[in-house]
C-alpha positions as CSV (number, residue, x, y, z in Angstrom):
1,M,6.8,10.6,6.3
2,G,5.3,10.2,2.8
3,V,2.2,8.2,2.0
4,G,4.2,5.6,0.1
5,R,6.5,5.0,3.0
6,T,3.5,4.8,5.5
7,L,1.8,2.3,3.2
8,S,5.0,0.3,2.8
9,R,5.4,0.1,6.6
10,R,1.7,-1.1,7.1
11,L,2.2,-3.7,4.4
12,H,5.4,-4.9,6.1
13,R,3.6,-5.1,9.4
14,T,0.8,-7.1,7.8
15,R,3.3,-9.5,6.2
16,C,5.1,-9.9,9.5
17,D,1.9,-10.6,11.3
18,A,0.9,-13.2,8.6
19,D,4.4,-14.8,8.9
20,R,3.8,-15.3,12.6
21,G,0.3,-16.7,11.9
22,I,-1.4,-13.5,13.3
23,E,-4.5,-12.2,11.5
24,A,-4.0,-8.6,10.4
25,I,-7.5,-7.5,11.4
26,V,-9.5,-8.8,14.3
27,N,-12.8,-8.0,16.0
28,A,-11.6,-7.5,19.6
29,D,-15.1,-7.1,20.8
30,A,-16.0,-10.6,19.7
31,M,-12.9,-12.2,21.4
32,R,-12.6,-13.7,24.8
33,L,-10.1,-11.8,27.0
34,A,-7.8,-14.8,27.1
35,D,-7.7,-15.0,23.3
36,L,-7.2,-11.2,23.0
37,A,-4.4,-11.3,25.6
38,D,-2.7,-14.1,23.8
39,R,-2.9,-12.2,20.5
40,I,-1.5,-9.1,22.1
41,E,1.4,-11.0,23.7
42,K,2.2,-12.7,20.3
43,S,2.0,-9.6,18.2
44,H,3.1,-6.8,20.6
45,C,5.4,-8.4,23.1
46,D,7.5,-11.0,21.4
47,S,8.6,-8.9,18.4
48,P,9.6,-5.8,20.4
49,R,11.7,-8.0,22.7
50,E,13.5,-9.4,19.8
51,E,13.9,-6.0,18.3
52,L,15.1,-4.5,21.6
53,A,17.8,-7.2,21.9
54,R,19.0,-6.4,18.3
55,L,19.0,-2.7,18.9
56,D,20.7,-3.1,22.3
57,F,23.6,-4.9,20.7
58,M,23.8,-2.3,17.9
59,T,23.6,0.8,20.1
60,E,26.1,-0.5,22.5
61,N,28.6,-1.3,19.7
62,V,28.1,2.1,18.0
63,A,28.5,4.0,21.2
64,R,31.6,2.1,22.3
65,V,33.3,2.3,18.9
66,H,32.6,6.0,18.3
67,R,32.4,7.5,21.8
68,D,35.7,9.4,21.5
69,K,34.6,11.3,18.3
70,K,30.9,11.4,18.7
71,S,30.0,11.7,22.4
72,H,26.3,12.3,21.6
73,L,26.1,8.6,20.7
74,T,26.6,7.7,24.4
75,I,23.6,9.9,25.2
76,V,21.5,8.1,22.5
77,R,22.6,4.8,24.0
78,E,21.6,5.8,27.5
79,A,18.2,7.0,26.3
80,F,17.7,3.7,24.4
81,V,18.5,1.7,27.5
82,D,16.1,3.8,29.6
83,Q,13.3,3.4,27.1
84,G,14.0,-0.3,26.6
85,D,13.8,-0.9,30.4
86,E,10.6,1.0,30.6
87,L,9.0,-0.9,27.7
88,E,10.1,-4.2,29.2
89,S,8.7,-3.3,32.6
90,H,5.4,-2.3,30.9
91,V,5.2,-5.6,29.0
92,I,6.0,-7.7,32.1
93,K,3.2,-5.9,34.0
94,E,0.8,-6.7,31.2
95,E,1.8,-10.3,31.1
96,K,2.1,-11.0,34.8
97,I,-0.6,-8.8,36.3
98,L,-3.1,-7.1,33.9
99,F,-3.8,-10.0,31.5
100,P,-4.2,-12.6,34.2
101,Q,-6.5,-10.4,36.3
102,K,-8.7,-9.6,33.3
103,I,-8.9,-13.3,32.3
104,E,-9.8,-14.3,35.9
105,L,-12.5,-11.6,36.0
106,E,-14.0,-12.8,32.7
107,E,-14.0,-16.4,34.0
108,E,-15.7,-15.4,37.2
109,T,-18.5,-13.6,35.4
110,Q,-19.3,-16.6,33.1
């Protein structure tokens, strides 16, 4: 990937973060765990879920429409579903287990 393309993607990500009210650069060491967990959920959990839903729809349609002539698209679809399920499981574990435990630990030590 070229430098221009990498820079373009970084700028796009920064604009997307700004559009959602998320600062592009934060000092995580200075943040409370609850604030950091909230920022991570907003910037790294919500957007991927929306994107996964969009890509799920697209990969299903492409695989269904073209499966007779391009069988490899079914394999791509299956790989996408597997990876999407794994990502969703990871995000749920963070939101339901990891973040609450870390926040509780921080509150107990204050």
